[in-house]
N, C-alpha and C positions, 0 to 999 in steps of 0.2 A: 504494500500500500504506500509506495513512495510517490506516486503521481498525485497531483491535486484531484479532489473529488470531481470537479467539473470536467476534467479530462477523462476520467474513468466513466462518468455518466455518458459523455458523448461517444466514447469508444463502444460502450454497450449499446447505445441507440443505433449506431452505425451497423453493428453486428446483427442486431435484431432485424434491421431493414434488409441487410444483404444476405443473411443466411436463408437458404431455400426452405428450411424446416419451419421458419417463422414468417419471414417476409412481411413484417408488420412495422409501420411507421408511427402508429398511434399509441405505443406503449410508453407510459410515463415512468421515469426512473427517479427515485429520491434516495439519497444516502444519508445515514446518520450513524455515528459510532461504530463503524466497521460493518454496517448492515446495508444491504441494497433492497429497496422496496419497489416492486414492479406492480403497476396498476394499469388498468385499461381493459378493453374488450377484445376477445379473439373469437374466431369462427368455430373452432372445434376443440374437444378435449385434448387431442393429439398436439395441436398447436399450442395449447396452454402448457402442456408438459415440455414442449420444445423451447418455449420462452424461458422456463427455469433452467433447462439444460444448457442453452446458449449462455445465459447469465453466469452459470457456474463455471463454464469453460473460459469465458472472457474475464471474469473477476473471481479467480479461485481463492483469493485471500479475504473475500467478503462473505458474510452470512446472507444468503439469498432468501428473500420473502416474496414469493410469487403470489400476488394477490389479484392477478388477472381473473376475469370472469368470462365464461363461455356465453356468447349471445346466441340464443336460439332463433334461427331465421325460419320464416314460413317456407313451406315446400315450394309453393308457386308464388311468384310475385303477382301482386294485383295489377291488372291491366284495365285502364279506363277506356271504354269504348265510346267513341263520339259518333252520334247518329246524325 
């Protein structure tokens, strides 16, 4: 944990966006006292697990708290028909 927290946060955000397991730009990252707190919404439970895995890989010296939630999407999007 030699780098400033702001750098570690940005490095993790970049990794979450670039890693094909996650590919998320909307994950919020907050750090305090050697802990990383991740919040936001993801599409699947697998992606939620991947968020925690990527965070642990990128920040091995931090205690990771993956507080992301899985957003349940409707099977079919609503389509408005104009007559």
